[in-house]
N, C-alpha and C positions, 0 to 999 in steps of 0.2 A: 504494500500500500504506500502510495506517495505521500509526501508531507502535507499537501493541501487537504487530502482526504483524512489524514490523521487529525489535522486541525479541525476539520468539520465534525468528525466523530466526537472530539473533545467538547465541542460546542453543543452538540445534540444530546450528549449523554445525560445530563440532568433531566431534561424533558422526557427523553425516551425511557429511561429507567423508572421515572415516576409513574409511567404507564405500563410497567411490567416487561419492557423490552430489554434485551441484553445484546450488545454488539459481539458477534462471533467473527473473529478475525479471519479464520480459515475460509469462511463463506462470504466475507465482506458484506455482511448484512446484519440488520437488527432482527432478532427473533424473539417472539413471545409464545411460549407453549400454551396450547389450549386443549380442552377435553377432546376435540376432534382432530387435532393435528398441531399446526402452529400458524401464527401470523408472522408476516415478513415485511420488512421495509428495506429496500435496497436501491442502489443507483449504479449507473455506469459512468466511468470517467475516461475522457479522451484528451490527449495533449492538445493544447490550443496552438493554432498557427501563430507565428510571430509576424510582426510587420505593423503597418500603420493602424489596421483595424483592431488587432488584438495584441496584448502583451503576453509574454510567456506565462503559462499556467495550465490549468485543466478546466475543461468543459464538463459540467455535471449534467448528463443527459439521461433521459429514460428513468428518472427516479419515480418511486411510487409504491403503493401498498400491494402486497401479495398475500395469499392465503393457501394453506395446504389442508385438504381434507384427506385424512388417512384412509377413510373408507373408499373414497373415489380412487385414490392412488392404488389401493390394493387390487381393485378391478383392472385399472389401467396397466398395471405392471405385467399383466399376462401378455401384452404386446411386445415386451422386451425392448422398447424404444429408449435409447440412452440420451440423456441430456448432459453434456459436458462430462461424460464418463460416469455419471451417477444416475442410473435410471430409477432409483427407489428412495433414497434417503433425504435429499435436500431440496428437491424441486418443488416450488409452490404449484398448486393446481391451477390457480388463476393469478394474474398480475395486471394491475392497471398502471401503465407507464404514462407519466406526464413529463413535461419539460422540453419538448421539441420547440423549434423557433416559434415565437409568439404564443406558446402554450396551446397550440392548436391540435396536439395529438389526441390525448384522452383527458385533457384537463377538466377538473371540476369547475374551475374558474380561470378562463384563459388569461385574464389580466394578472392573476396571481401565480398560476402554475406554469410559468414559462421557463425556458432554458436558463441556466445559471452558470456562472463562470467563477472560478477561483484563480485570480491572477496573483502571481508571486509578489508583485510590487504593491498590491492592494489587498493582501490576504486577509487581514483583520476585518476590514469593512465588508469584503465579499463573503467571508464565512458568516459574519453576523447577519447579512441579508439572506443568505441561503438558509441558514438555520431558522431564521424568523419566518421565511415563506413556507418552509416545510412544516414547522409547528402550526402555522395558521391553517395550512391545508388539512393537516390531520385533525385539528380541533373542529374545523368547520364541516369537513366531509369525510375524512379518513376513518375516524372511529365508527361512524355510522356504516361505512362500507364494510369494515371488518364484521360488525354485528350482523349486517344483512346476510353476508355469505357464509356465516356460521350455520345458517339454516340450509340444510341440504336441498329442500324444495326450491328455495329462492336461487340457489346456485345452479340447479338444473334449468330452471325457467330462463334465467338470464343468459347462460351460455348458449342455449338453443334458440335464442331470440335475436335475429330471425333465423329460421332454417334456410340454408342456402346463402348465396352471395359470396363474393370473394374480396369484399372490402375489409379493411382492418376492423377488428372487433375489440371493444374495451376490456374484455376478460381473457380471451385467448387470441392473441394477435398473430395467428397463423391459420390461413383458411383451410389447409389440408389436415391440420391437427384438431381444429375446433369440432368437427363432427364426431371424432373419436372421444375427446374429452366430454363432449356433450352427452353422448350415450352412456359413458361410464358414470357421469353425474346423475343422469336420469335413472339408472339402475338403483342408485342409492336414494335419491330424493323424490322421484316420481315414477316408480316402477310400472304403474298402470299405463303410463304414456309411452313406454319404450317401443312397443310395436309400431305405433303411429309415427313416432319420431324417426325410427329407422326407415320406414317407408318414405317419409318426407325427405330425409337426407339423401336416400338413394335416388329419388326422383331429381333432386337438385344436382347431384353429382353426375347423373346421366346427361343433364343439360350441359354441364361443364364439358363432358366428353364430346358432345356434339360441337360445342363452341371451339374447342381446342383440338379437334380431331387431326388437323394437319401438323400439330406441333408435338404431340405426345401420345403414348398409348392410352387406352381407356382405363380410367381409375375405378369405375364402379365395381368390377369383380373383386379388386383388392379390398375396397371398403366393405363389401358384403362379407368377405371372409373375416375381416377384423371385427366387424360388428358381432359376428357369430362367436368369436373368441371372447369378446367382452361379456356378452349375455351368458355364455357358458360359464365363465368364471363367476359372474354374479349369482347364478343359480347354485353353484357349488358353495357359495358363501351364505346362501339362504334367502336371497332376495327374490321375490315373486315376479319375475319377469318372463 
């Protein structure tokens, strides 16, 4: 971890620890254990370009809340999909990233949740601003976000809304992973909806296959097989899907 991030962690620690979070250095994230898994707050750092526009330092981008549902992940893990070499232990189930230019990614408040920079020559003031904006975001919107998605039914509903579409999504920002995470979440939170959701997702994926037929092989057969793996694992665990 670079010095600007260490300085930011030091500034955030009193606020985050007061709300039950602990910074885990090996994961470069704040973690708060919950009965259903853990809450996560993390960010990505990138070196700033130097020159007239920027001074040397780090851009803090993609910061935001994440949440892991152990029950959803237990079903998801049957797919054996690895994230940064760790398919099971540390990956949050959902993450809402804010902080892109002008705050227009998945900001709760675009004027507040914008990209932030920690410049070496202005580190104290930039860290103070960054920590203040993060605390304001969590107070106004973040704590409610964590509370909402602790409910398995709400998690399922919002991951699967809308079914289809390839635009970025504020919970699972990967259009080819969202159907799979959505079905795993539905097995836990809305098992009665699983058959209709699978049908709806397969219909949407077949539309993608037609749209991109000249660019890649059809994806629907692979998704159908993976949905079967997810529901099979859910049944093994006792979910009535």
